[in-house]
C-alpha positions as CSV (number, residue, x, y, z in Angstrom):
1,M,-10.7,8.8,31.7
2,S,-10.9,7.0,28.3
3,A,-13.0,3.9,28.5
4,I,-14.1,1.2,26.0
5,E,-17.8,0.9,26.4
6,A,-18.6,-1.9,23.9
7,L,-17.4,-3.7,20.8
8,Y,-19.7,-4.7,17.9
9,I,-18.6,-6.8,15.0
10,F,-20.6,-7.2,11.7
11,D,-20.0,-9.4,8.8
12,E,-20.0,-8.4,5.1
13,H,-23.8,-8.6,5.0
14,N,-24.1,-6.2,7.9
15,N,-25.3,-9.0,10.3
16,V,-24.2,-8.8,13.9
17,I,-21.9,-11.6,14.8
18,L,-20.5,-10.3,18.1
19,E,-21.7,-7.9,20.8
20,H,-19.5,-7.4,23.8
21,V,-20.3,-4.7,26.4
22,Y,-17.6,-3.7,28.8
23,T,-19.2,-0.8,30.8
24,A,-22.1,1.7,30.9
25,R,-25.2,1.2,28.8
26,P,-24.2,1.9,25.2
27,P,-26.8,1.9,22.3
28,L,-27.5,-1.5,20.8
29,A,-25.7,-2.7,17.6
30,K,-29.0,-2.7,15.6
31,V,-29.4,1.0,16.5
32,L,-25.9,2.2,15.6
33,L,-25.5,0.3,12.3
34,P,-28.2,2.3,10.4
35,L,-26.7,5.5,11.7
36,W,-23.3,4.5,10.5
37,L,-24.6,3.4,7.1
38,A,-26.4,6.7,6.7
39,Q,-23.1,8.5,6.5
40,P,-21.9,9.3,2.9
41,D,-18.8,7.6,1.5
42,P,-16.0,7.7,2.4
43,R,-17.1,7.3,6.0
44,P,-14.6,8.7,8.5
45,S,-13.2,6.6,11.3
46,V,-14.8,8.8,14.0
47,I,-18.4,9.9,13.6
48,Y,-20.5,12.0,16.0
49,V,-24.0,10.6,16.3
50,S,-26.5,13.0,17.8
51,N,-29.6,10.9,17.2
52,T,-29.0,8.7,20.3
53,N,-29.6,9.5,24.0
54,P,-27.0,10.5,25.1
55,P,-25.2,11.5,21.9
56,T,-22.5,9.0,20.9
57,I,-19.1,9.1,19.3
58,L,-18.9,6.1,17.0
59,H,-15.4,4.7,16.2
60,S,-15.2,2.3,13.2
61,L,-12.7,0.0,11.5
62,I,-13.1,-2.2,8.4
63,Q,-10.7,-5.2,8.1
64,N,-11.1,-8.3,6.0
65,R,-14.6,-7.1,5.1
66,L,-15.6,-7.1,8.7
67,L,-16.9,-4.0,10.4
68,F,-15.7,-3.2,14.0
69,L,-17.7,-0.5,15.9
70,S,-17.1,0.9,19.3
71,P,-19.4,3.6,20.7
72,C,-18.4,6.1,23.4
73,S,-20.8,8.5,25.2
74,E,-18.1,10.5,26.9
75,D,-15.2,12.6,25.7
76,T,-12.3,10.3,25.1
77,E,-9.1,9.9,23.1
78,P,-10.2,8.7,19.6
79,L,-6.7,7.3,18.8
80,L,-6.8,5.1,21.9
81,I,-10.1,3.4,20.8
82,L,-9.0,3.1,17.1
83,E,-5.8,1.5,18.2
84,F,-7.7,-0.9,20.4
85,L,-9.9,-1.9,17.4
86,H,-6.7,-2.6,15.4
87,R,-5.3,-4.6,18.2
88,V,-8.5,-6.7,18.5
89,A,-8.6,-7.4,14.8
90,D,-4.9,-8.4,14.8
91,A,-5.4,-10.6,17.9
92,L,-8.4,-12.4,16.4
93,E,-6.4,-13.0,13.2
94,E,-3.5,-14.3,15.2
95,F,-5.5,-16.8,17.2
96,L,-8.2,-17.8,14.6
97,G,-6.0,-17.7,11.5
98,S,-5.7,-15.5,8.5
99,P,-7.8,-14.3,6.8
100,L,-10.2,-13.4,9.5
101,L,-13.7,-14.6,8.5
102,A,-17.1,-14.3,10.2
103,S,-17.4,-18.1,10.3
104,K,-14.2,-18.4,12.4
105,I,-15.5,-15.9,15.0
106,E,-18.9,-17.7,15.2
107,N,-17.2,-21.1,15.7
108,S,-14.7,-19.9,18.3
109,Y,-16.7,-17.8,20.7
110,D,-14.9,-19.3,23.7
111,V,-11.5,-18.1,22.4
112,V,-12.9,-14.7,21.3
113,A,-14.5,-14.2,24.8
114,Q,-11.2,-14.9,26.5
115,L,-9.3,-12.5,24.2
116,L,-11.8,-9.7,24.7
117,G,-11.7,-10.2,28.5
118,E,-7.9,-10.2,28.6
119,M,-7.5,-7.2,26.3
120,C,-10.0,-4.9,28.2
121,D,-11.5,-5.1,31.7
122,A,-14.4,-2.8,32.7
123,G,-13.5,-0.5,29.8
124,T,-9.8,-0.2,30.7
125,V,-7.4,-1.5,28.1
126,C,-5.1,-4.1,29.7
127,N,-3.2,-6.7,27.7
128,T,-2.9,-6.4,24.0
129,E,0.4,-8.0,23.2
130,P,0.1,-11.2,21.2
131,D,2.9,-13.1,23.1
132,A,1.3,-12.3,26.5
133,L,-2.1,-13.2,25.2
134,R,-0.8,-16.7,24.2
135,D,0.2,-17.3,27.8
136,A,-3.2,-16.1,29.2
137,V,-5.7,-17.4,26.6
138,E,-6.1,-21.1,26.2
139,A,-6.5,-22.0,22.5
140,P,-8.8,-24.9,21.7
141,S,-7.3,-28.3,20.7
142,W,-8.9,-31.0,18.6
143,M,-9.6,-33.2,21.7
144,K,-11.4,-30.4,23.5
145,S,-13.4,-29.7,20.3
146,L,-14.4,-33.4,20.1
147,V,-15.4,-33.6,23.8
148,G,-17.4,-30.4,23.5
149,G,-19.2,-31.8,20.4
150,L,-20.3,-34.8,22.5
151,G,-21.8,-32.5,25.2
152,L,-19.2,-33.4,27.8
153,P,-17.0,-30.8,29.7
154,A,-13.5,-30.5,28.4
155,S,-12.1,-31.2,31.8
156,S,-14.0,-34.5,32.2
157,P,-12.3,-37.0,34.7
158,A,-12.5,-39.6,32.0
159,F,-9.9,-37.7,30.0
160,T,-7.6,-36.9,32.9
161,P,-5.1,-39.3,34.5
162,S,-5.9,-40.6,38.0
163,S,-4.8,-43.2,40.3
164,S,-8.2,-44.9,40.3
165,S,-10.9,-45.2,37.8
166,F,-13.4,-44.1,40.4
167,S,-11.4,-41.3,41.9
168,L,-12.2,-37.7,41.0
169,Q,-9.6,-35.2,40.3
170,K,-9.2,-32.5,42.8
171,P,-10.1,-29.2,41.2
172,Q,-7.1,-27.0,40.7
173,L,-6.9,-23.3,39.8
174,R,-5.0,-22.5,36.7
175,Q,-1.8,-20.6,37.4
176,T,-2.1,-17.0,36.5
177,L,0.2,-15.1,34.2
178,S,1.9,-13.3,37.1
179,N,3.2,-16.7,38.4
180,T,4.2,-18.4,35.2
181,G,4.3,-15.8,32.6
182,S,7.1,-13.5,31.5
183,T,7.7,-10.2,33.3
184,I,8.0,-8.6,29.8
185,P,4.5,-8.2,28.5
186,W,5.4,-8.5,24.8
187,R,7.5,-11.7,25.1
188,R,6.5,-15.2,26.0
189,A,8.1,-17.0,28.8
190,N,10.4,-20.0,28.3
191,V,11.0,-19.4,24.6
192,R,13.1,-22.1,22.9
193,H,14.3,-22.3,19.3
194,T,16.5,-25.0,17.7
195,S,17.7,-22.5,15.1
196,N,18.6,-19.2,16.6
197,E,18.3,-16.5,13.9
198,M,17.4,-12.8,13.5
199,Y,16.4,-10.9,10.4
200,V,16.0,-7.1,9.7
201,D,13.7,-6.1,6.8
202,M,13.7,-2.4,5.9
203,V,10.9,-1.5,3.5
204,E,10.2,2.0,2.1
205,T,7.2,3.0,0.1
206,L,7.7,6.0,-2.3
207,S,5.3,8.8,-3.0
208,V,6.7,11.1,-5.7
209,V,4.9,13.7,-7.8
210,M,6.7,15.2,-10.8
211,A,5.6,18.3,-12.7
212,P,5.4,18.5,-16.5
213,S,8.6,20.6,-16.5
214,G,10.5,17.8,-14.7
215,R,10.6,19.5,-11.3
216,C,9.8,17.3,-8.3
217,L,6.8,18.7,-6.4
218,S,6.9,16.2,-3.5
219,A,8.9,13.1,-2.6
220,I,8.2,11.2,0.5
221,A,9.4,7.8,1.7
222,N,7.5,6.0,4.4
223,G,9.7,3.4,5.9
224,T,9.1,0.3,8.1
225,I,11.6,-1.7,10.0
226,A,10.3,-5.3,10.4
227,F,12.2,-7.5,12.8
228,T,12.1,-11.3,13.0
229,C,13.5,-12.8,16.2
230,K,13.8,-16.6,16.7
231,V,16.2,-16.7,19.6
232,S,15.9,-18.7,22.8
233,G,15.6,-17.0,26.2
234,V,15.4,-13.3,26.6
235,P,17.9,-11.6,24.3
236,D,18.8,-7.9,24.8
237,L,19.7,-6.4,21.4
238,L,21.2,-3.1,20.1
239,L,20.4,-2.2,16.5
240,T,22.4,0.7,15.1
241,L,21.3,2.7,12.0
242,T,23.3,5.0,9.8
243,S,22.5,7.5,7.0
244,P,24.6,9.1,4.2
245,G,25.4,11.9,6.7
246,G,26.6,9.5,9.3
247,R,25.1,8.8,12.7
248,M,24.8,12.5,13.5
249,G,22.6,13.0,10.4
250,I,20.2,10.1,11.2
251,E,18.1,12.4,13.4
252,K,17.4,14.8,10.6
253,V,16.7,12.0,8.1
254,F,14.6,9.9,10.5
255,E,11.5,12.1,10.7
256,L,8.3,11.3,12.6
257,P,9.5,8.1,14.1
258,V,7.2,5.6,15.8
259,F,8.5,2.7,17.9
260,H,7.3,-0.6,19.3
261,P,6.9,-0.5,23.1
262,C,10.0,-2.7,23.5
263,V,12.3,0.2,22.3
264,R,14.0,2.1,25.1
265,L,13.3,5.7,24.2
266,P,15.9,7.4,26.5
267,R,18.7,5.5,24.6
268,W,17.3,6.8,21.3
269,R,17.1,10.4,22.6
270,E,20.6,10.3,23.9
271,R,22.1,8.6,20.9
272,P,19.9,8.9,17.7
273,G,20.3,5.9,15.5
274,E,20.6,3.3,18.3
275,L,17.7,1.1,19.1
276,S,18.0,-0.9,22.3
277,F,15.2,-3.4,23.0
278,V,14.2,-6.8,24.1
279,P,12.3,-8.2,21.1
280,P,9.0,-10.1,21.0
281,D,9.2,-13.7,19.8
282,G,8.6,-14.0,16.1
283,R,8.0,-11.2,13.5
284,F,6.9,-7.7,14.5
285,V,7.2,-4.1,13.4
286,L,10.1,-2.5,15.3
287,A,9.8,1.1,14.0
288,G,8.4,3.3,11.4
289,Y,9.5,6.6,10.0
290,E,9.0,9.2,7.2
291,V,11.8,10.8,5.1
292,D,11.5,13.9,3.0
293,L,13.6,13.2,-0.1
294,L,13.7,16.8,-1.3
295,P,16.4,19.3,-0.3
296,S,15.6,21.6,2.6
297,P,14.8,24.6,0.3
298,P,13.1,22.7,-2.6
299,I,11.9,25.7,-4.5
300,S,14.9,28.0,-4.3
301,S,17.4,25.3,-5.1
302,G,15.9,24.7,-8.6
303,I,17.6,21.3,-8.9
304,S,14.9,19.0,-7.4
305,N,14.3,16.6,-10.2
306,S,14.2,12.8,-10.6
307,S,18.0,12.6,-11.3
308,N,18.8,14.1,-7.9
309,L,16.5,11.7,-6.2
310,Q,18.2,8.8,-7.9
311,L,15.0,7.1,-8.8
312,P,15.3,3.8,-10.7
313,A,13.0,4.9,-13.5
314,A,12.1,8.1,-15.3
315,I,9.0,8.6,-17.5
316,D,8.0,11.1,-20.1
317,V,4.5,11.5,-21.6
318,Q,3.9,13.2,-24.9
319,T,0.4,14.0,-26.0
320,S,-1.5,15.2,-29.2
321,L,0.9,13.4,-31.6
322,G,0.1,12.5,-35.2
323,P,-1.6,14.5,-37.9
324,T,-4.9,14.6,-36.0
325,G,-3.5,14.7,-32.5
326,S,-5.0,11.3,-31.6
327,D,-1.8,9.6,-30.5
328,F,0.2,9.8,-27.2
329,E,3.5,8.3,-26.3
330,V,4.9,7.1,-23.0
331,R,8.7,6.8,-22.8
332,L,10.2,4.9,-19.9
333,T,13.9,5.2,-19.1
334,L,15.7,3.1,-16.5
335,S,18.8,4.2,-14.6
336,N,22.0,2.5,-15.6
337,R,22.7,1.7,-12.0
338,F,19.7,-0.5,-11.7
339,V,20.0,-2.1,-15.1
340,S,23.6,-3.0,-14.9
341,G,23.1,-4.3,-11.4
342,A,20.7,-6.9,-12.6
343,T,23.4,-8.5,-14.8
344,S,26.6,-7.7,-12.9
345,G,28.5,-10.7,-11.9
346,S,30.4,-9.1,-9.0
347,A,28.7,-7.7,-6.0
348,T,29.7,-6.5,-2.5
349,S,27.9,-6.8,0.8
350,S,25.1,-4.4,1.5
351,L,27.0,-3.5,4.6
352,S,30.4,-2.9,3.3
353,S,31.8,-2.1,6.7
354,I,30.7,-5.4,8.1
355,Q,32.4,-8.6,7.2
356,P,30.7,-12.1,7.3
357,P,30.4,-13.3,10.9
358,R,33.4,-15.2,12.4
359,P,33.0,-17.8,15.1
360,G,31.9,-16.1,18.3
361,S,31.1,-12.8,16.6
362,T,27.7,-11.2,17.2
363,G,27.7,-8.2,14.9
364,G,28.0,-9.5,11.4
365,F,25.4,-10.0,8.7
366,R,25.0,-12.5,5.9
367,T,23.4,-11.0,2.8
368,N,22.5,-12.2,-0.7
369,S,24.8,-10.6,-3.2
370,A,22.0,-10.5,-5.8
371,N,19.9,-8.1,-3.7
372,T,22.5,-5.8,-2.0
373,S,22.7,-2.1,-2.2
374,A,25.7,-2.4,-4.5
375,N,23.7,-4.6,-6.9
376,P,20.0,-3.5,-6.8
377,T,17.5,-5.1,-9.0
378,V,14.2,-3.7,-10.3
379,Q,11.2,-6.0,-10.5
380,D,7.4,-5.8,-11.1
381,L,7.6,-2.7,-13.3
382,I,4.1,-1.5,-14.3
383,V,3.1,1.8,-15.9
384,R,-0.6,2.8,-15.7
385,V,-2.0,5.7,-17.8
386,P,-5.5,6.8,-16.7
387,L,-7.6,8.2,-19.6
388,P,-10.6,10.5,-19.5
389,K,-14.1,9.0,-19.5
390,T,-14.8,10.4,-22.9
391,V,-12.4,7.9,-24.5
392,R,-14.4,5.2,-26.2
393,N,-11.6,2.8,-27.2
394,L,-7.9,2.6,-28.3
395,N,-7.3,1.7,-31.9
396,D,-3.7,0.6,-31.4
397,L,-1.3,-0.1,-28.6
398,R,2.3,-0.5,-29.7
399,P,4.7,-1.2,-26.8
400,S,8.4,-1.7,-27.8
401,R,8.8,-4.0,-24.8
402,G,6.5,-5.9,-22.5
403,E,2.7,-6.2,-22.7
404,A,0.0,-3.5,-22.8
405,H,-3.7,-3.7,-22.6
406,Y,-6.6,-1.3,-22.1
407,A,-9.4,-1.9,-19.6
408,P,-12.5,0.2,-20.7
409,G,-14.2,-0.3,-17.3
410,D,-11.3,1.2,-15.4
411,G,-10.4,3.6,-18.1
412,T,-6.7,2.8,-17.7
413,V,-3.9,1.6,-20.0
414,E,-1.7,-0.9,-18.1
415,W,1.8,-1.5,-19.5
416,T,3.7,-4.4,-17.8
417,L,7.4,-5.1,-18.4
418,L,8.6,-8.5,-17.6
419,N,11.6,-9.0,-15.3
420,K,13.5,-10.7,-18.1
421,D,13.1,-7.6,-20.3
422,I,14.2,-5.3,-17.5
423,T,17.6,-6.8,-17.3
424,S,18.6,-5.6,-20.8
425,L,16.3,-2.5,-20.9
426,S,17.4,1.1,-21.0
427,T,14.5,2.8,-22.8
428,A,11.0,1.5,-23.8
429,V,8.2,3.3,-25.6
430,L,4.5,2.8,-25.6
431,R,2.4,4.6,-28.3
432,C,-1.4,4.6,-28.3
433,T,-4.2,6.0,-30.6
434,V,-7.4,7.1,-28.8
435,V,-11.0,7.1,-30.2
436,G,-13.6,9.5,-28.9
437,Q,-17.3,9.0,-28.4
438,A,-19.5,8.0,-31.3
439,G,-21.5,11.2,-31.3
440,E,-18.4,13.4,-32.0
441,E,-17.5,14.8,-35.5
442,E,-15.6,12.3,-37.6
443,N,-14.2,12.7,-41.1
444,G,-15.7,16.2,-41.4
445,A,-19.3,15.1,-41.4
446,T,-22.1,16.2,-39.2
447,N,-25.5,14.4,-38.7
448,G,-25.2,12.9,-42.2
449,Y,-25.1,16.2,-44.1
450,E,-21.9,17.2,-45.8
451,I,-20.7,20.7,-45.3
452,R,-19.0,22.1,-48.4
453,T,-17.3,25.4,-48.9
454,D,-17.4,25.7,-52.8
455,T,-19.8,28.1,-54.6
456,Y,-22.2,28.0,-57.4
457,D,-22.5,30.2,-60.6
458,Y,-25.1,30.8,-63.3
459,D,-24.9,31.4,-67.1
460,E,-26.1,34.7,-68.4
461,N,-28.8,35.0,-71.0
462,E,-28.4,36.8,-74.3
463,D,-30.0,40.0,-72.9
464,G,-27.5,39.9,-70.0
465,T,-30.2,39.6,-67.4
466,G,-28.5,36.6,-66.0
467,T,-31.8,34.7,-65.5
468,S,-33.7,32.4,-67.7
469,S,-37.4,31.8,-68.1
470,Y,-38.8,29.1,-66.0
471,Q,-41.2,28.0,-68.8
472,S,-38.6,28.3,-71.6
473,G,-37.0,25.0,-70.7
474,T,-33.7,26.2,-72.0
475,S,-30.6,24.8,-70.4
476,S,-28.7,28.0,-70.8
477,G,-30.0,29.2,-67.5
478,S,-29.4,26.0,-65.6
479,S,-27.1,26.2,-62.7
480,K,-23.5,25.0,-62.9
481,R,-21.3,24.2,-59.9
482,R,-17.9,25.8,-59.9
483,E,-15.2,23.3,-59.4
484,P,-13.3,23.9,-56.1
485,S,-9.7,25.0,-56.5
486,S,-6.8,23.1,-55.1
487,T,-6.1,25.9,-52.7
488,N,-9.5,25.6,-51.1
489,T,-9.1,21.8,-50.8
490,V,-5.9,22.2,-48.9
491,E,-7.3,24.8,-46.6
492,D,-10.4,22.7,-45.9
493,Q,-8.2,19.7,-45.1
494,D,-6.1,21.8,-42.7
495,H,-9.2,23.2,-41.1
496,R,-10.6,19.7,-40.5
497,D,-7.2,18.5,-39.1
498,M,-7.1,21.4,-36.7
499,R,-10.6,20.8,-35.5
500,K,-9.7,17.1,-34.9
501,V,-6.6,18.1,-33.0
502,R,-8.8,20.3,-30.7
503,Q,-11.3,17.5,-30.2
504,N,-8.6,14.9,-29.5
505,A,-6.9,17.2,-27.0
506,T,-9.7,16.4,-24.5
507,L,-9.0,12.7,-24.9
508,M,-5.3,12.9,-23.9
509,P,-4.1,11.6,-20.5
510,S,-3.1,14.0,-17.8
511,G,-0.3,11.9,-16.4
512,A,1.0,8.4,-15.7
513,N,1.8,6.3,-12.6
514,V,4.7,3.9,-12.2
515,S,4.8,0.9,-9.9
516,F,8.0,-1.0,-9.2
517,K,10.0,-2.9,-6.5
518,V,13.7,-2.6,-6.0
519,K,15.6,-5.1,-3.8
520,G,18.8,-4.0,-2.2
521,W,18.2,-0.3,-2.2
522,L,16.5,2.4,-0.1
523,A,15.6,5.8,-1.4
524,S,16.5,7.5,1.9
525,G,19.9,5.9,2.1
526,I,19.4,4.6,5.7
527,K,21.3,1.4,6.4
528,V,21.8,-1.1,9.3
529,D,25.3,-0.6,10.7
530,S,25.3,-3.4,13.3
531,L,23.2,-5.7,15.4
532,V,24.8,-6.7,18.6
533,I,23.5,-9.0,21.4
534,N,24.3,-7.8,24.9
535,T,25.3,-11.1,26.5
536,K,25.4,-9.6,30.0
537,A,21.8,-8.4,30.0
538,S,20.5,-11.4,28.0
539,R,19.1,-14.4,29.8
540,G,18.7,-18.0,28.7
541,L,20.7,-17.5,25.4
542,G,23.1,-20.4,26.0
543,V,26.8,-20.6,26.1
544,G,28.5,-20.3,22.7
545,V,25.3,-19.7,20.7
546,T,25.8,-17.4,17.7
547,P,22.5,-16.4,16.1
548,Y,22.3,-16.2,12.3
549,K,21.7,-12.6,11.2
550,G,20.4,-11.2,8.0
551,V,19.3,-7.8,6.6
552,K,17.2,-7.0,3.5
553,Y,16.4,-3.6,1.9
554,V,13.3,-3.2,-0.3
555,T,11.9,0.0,-1.9
556,A,8.4,-0.3,-3.4
557,S,6.1,2.1,-5.2
558,K,2.4,1.1,-5.7
559,N,1.2,3.8,-8.1
560,G,3.2,6.2,-6.0
561,F,5.4,7.6,-8.7
562,E,3.2,10.1,-10.6
563,V,4.3,12.1,-13.6
564,R,2.0,14.9,-14.8
565,C,1.8,16.2,-18.3
């Protein structure tokens, strides 16, 4: 059976700030840290260490510059331990505040000990849901911190009400979670909100690779459905998704799905596209998925290009331009759909089949017309062009729009287009001139000695010997240089230009990356069809309460759109 033997936390200076042993006798933290540091970068999340007795499998996680290590001496599921480390890091950040710092853990050992005890007992993972942990773990208050600083117990009779100043309070056991807590582990009990509202945020991250010919080699969209629920009581919700192929095609589009534990899986298997769940309180990740944007036979179709993918931007890189081949050009073209959408005055709802909610309705959405699927906007457009290490500098950067700069340390040209320029932009061009290393040939000279191709001739003497006496001192035998012809000069110049073109070809970029963010559009075409509250199954919602509902679509690409040249 899988068991969590211990948990070690180190700060950014590799100092131990927490050691918590659950079961068995695992190696000490000071023994495991050098073995983990001895691994070459990049270090994997699971490492087999044979230098300990018994041999240990070391699981690691780095978050907020803190190192989490968990050893295991038995055969176990590595994903279980890695997920437990992620849950611990998220719970600490939830209770201690973001960002998670070593000083916060050191100053709140009482809260950290309660969390670790609730999340794992004797090596068995128990309660890791944030809402349930809030009911079980008592967070410190300013009064308890003050009393603790004076050396008094936090439950001192002086700070508790009593009928007499000399009477002592009768000790009472704190009620357990099973008595007062919610029966649903991921939702707190007795949730109350003055403003009942629900929001669905669908975010997709693109990863696209284009060949020099324009063929799309790969196109993947990784999606996340984030849900924010601020509704009183225990609501029972039904979220329905749709795709361009209808509800029947959602199963083919929705590849590799992962769900929050609150989702009822039998309902999804019977009716793909329908998510039935009781949500946690607050913001959480409801589901994740992956979509292959290429056609099913991507090679045989022969039409997989950027236009078929309906990407908001297309980029073309031309290298070895100019007389010496030292220039390259990056041409960026935006789709008319995304440019016109930024300035269009009319817009429709992102869910055309859903009207604004009427009094008593529970299925409608309210959306911002400026960020809907009928009116998408492109923002934060950045083009990065990585250059070889042999490039010394750039003589000139000439962007037609936006700002461009070159960072020699990173070896990257970064071209940023402002949002105000994108609204009226259809095509933009960036032209750069590269300079190689100082030791390379420049201007046809090598090591300070000039290489010439013209010849020399000598005058003949009267006897026709063609030589003159060294002692005679006559100038008739002195050498005369033949003036180079115009044909030789042109050929030499062409030869030097060709040599420079070959040298500068090694300084040209091999591709470019594009980063952008589009509001109101998803590359996969998945949309939210409806969000309905099951009033019969819900509890504590209140009579006549109509929650405010909203949906938002965002597609982002963080250097994920790569064009090779």
